[in-house]
C-alpha positions in Angstrom: 214.1 65.9 169.8 211.2 67.7 168.1 210.2 66.5 164.6 208.1 68.9 162.6 206.6 67.8 159.4 205.8 70.4 156.7 204.3 69.9 153.4 205.0 71.5 149.9 201.2 72.8 150.4 201.2 75.7 147.9 202.0 73.4 144.9 199.1 70.8 145.8 196.5 73.6 146.0 197.0 76.2 143.4 194.0 78.1 142.3 194.0 76.2 138.9 193.9 72.8 140.7 191.5 73.7 143.4 189.4 76.6 142.9 186.9 75.6 145.7 187.1 73.0 148.5 185.2 70.3 146.8 186.2 66.8 145.4 185.6 65.7 142.0 182.4 64.3 143.2 181.3 67.5 144.8 181.7 66.4 148.3 183.4 68.9 150.7 187.3 68.4 151.2 187.0 69.9 154.6 185.3 67.5 157.1 186.1 65.8 160.4 188.5 67.0 162.9 191.6 68.0 160.7 194.9 66.2 160.1 196.7 68.1 162.9 194.1 67.3 165.5 194.1 63.6 164.3 197.9 63.4 164.6 197.8 64.9 168.1 196.0 61.9 169.3 199.1 59.8 168.5 201.5 62.3 170.0 200.3 65.4 171.7 203.4 67.6 170.5 203.0 66.5 166.8 203.1 69.4 164.6 201.9 69.2 160.9 202.2 72.2 158.8 202.9 73.7 155.3 205.6 76.2 154.4 204.9 79.5 152.8 207.4 81.2 150.6 207.7 84.6 149.4 208.9 84.0 145.7 207.1 81.6 143.4 208.2 79.9 140.0 205.3 81.8 138.4 205.3 85.5 138.4 202.2 87.2 139.9 201.1 83.8 141.1 200.4 83.5 144.9 200.2 80.4 146.8 199.9 82.1 150.1 197.3 81.3 152.8 197.0 85.1 153.0 196.0 85.7 149.5 192.5 87.3 149.5 191.8 85.6 146.4 192.2 82.1 147.5 189.8 81.7 150.6 189.6 78.0 150.0 193.4 77.7 150.5 193.1 79.8 153.7 190.1 77.4 155.0 192.0 74.3 154.3 195.1 75.3 156.0 193.1 76.6 159.0 191.4 73.3 159.1 194.3 70.7 158.7 197.6 72.4 160.1 198.8 73.5 163.3 202.0 75.2 162.2 203.2 77.7 159.5 206.7 77.4 158.3 207.3 81.0 156.7 210.4 81.3 154.6 212.6 84.3 154.9 214.5 84.2 151.8 217.1 87.0 151.7 216.1 87.7 147.9 212.5 88.5 149.0 213.1 90.1 152.4 216.1 92.1 151.6 216.0 93.1 147.9 218.4 95.9 148.5 221.3 96.5 150.9 219.9 98.2 154.3 216.3 97.8 153.1 213.9 95.2 154.5 210.5 94.2 152.9 208.6 92.5 155.7 205.1 93.2 154.5 204.6 89.5 153.3 206.1 88.2 156.4 204.0 90.4 158.7 200.9 89.0 157.0 201.9 85.4 157.4 202.7 86.0 161.1 199.4 87.8 161.6 197.5 84.9 160.0 199.3 82.3 162.0 198.7 84.4 165.3 195.0 85.0 164.6 194.3 81.3 163.8 196.5 79.7 166.7 199.1 78.4 164.4 202.7 77.7 165.6 205.2 80.0 163.8 208.3 78.4 162.3 210.7 80.9 160.7 213.0 79.4 158.0 215.9 80.6 157.6 218.2 83.4 158.8 221.3 82.4 157.1 221.3 80.6 153.7 223.5 80.5 150.7 220.5 79.9 148.4 218.0 82.8 147.2 220.4 85.5 147.5 219.7 88.8 145.9 222.3 90.2 143.3 223.5 92.8 145.6 224.9 90.2 147.9 226.0 87.8 145.2 227.9 90.3 143.3 228.6 92.9 146.0 232.4 92.0 146.4 232.0 92.3 150.1 234.8 91.5 152.5 234.5 89.3 155.7 233.8 92.2 158.0 231.0 93.7 155.7 229.3 90.3 155.3 229.6 89.8 159.0 227.8 93.3 159.2 225.1 92.4 156.7 224.2 89.1 158.4 224.2 90.6 162.0 221.8 93.3 160.6 219.6 90.4 159.0 219.4 88.4 162.1 218.8 91.3 164.5 216.1 92.9 162.2 214.1 89.7 161.9 214.7 88.5 165.5 213.7 91.8 167.0 210.5 91.9 164.9 209.4 88.2 165.2 211.6 86.6 167.7 208.9 86.5 170.6 206.3 85.4 168.1 208.0 82.5 166.8 208.4 79.2 168.4 211.0 77.9 166.0 213.9 79.7 164.1 216.3 78.0 161.6 219.4 79.9 161.9 221.6 78.3 159.3 220.7 76.1 156.5 223.0 74.0 154.3 226.0 75.4 155.8 228.5 72.9 154.7 229.9 73.0 151.2 231.3 70.0 149.5 
């Protein structure tokens, strides 16, 4: 069984809290071999990463490693981690029926590939983060199956050969 650790990275390193990569004492935060490299000494297949999400709680605030205004965040991620968990929330990726907005996902996948990071896609089917067009669409079972099949096919056709891991279903059991 493979265990993958991811960290709520974007919350810890927002631009307000960490404008540059120095500690309060002025010493550089990036030094040594990095967390993922140290962990690999314990277990060679150890993956340590951070998740990236296309929606944030603050409008117009980005916590993405691809944000050109946050070079410190990008450098810290490149140094410390070896896997990038990319969230595929339907509300972000499919804002309207039949339309996919994959620009953000493309940027994250490109960043991961250029920096030799493992790509982990999360999640193809999840009841959370649904856009209103699905929530209030009054679709029958056949239509929902078609929407889900189209989503899975579109995403896996584009990224399936690039991603090492893909979560297919998240939180499938309702209580």
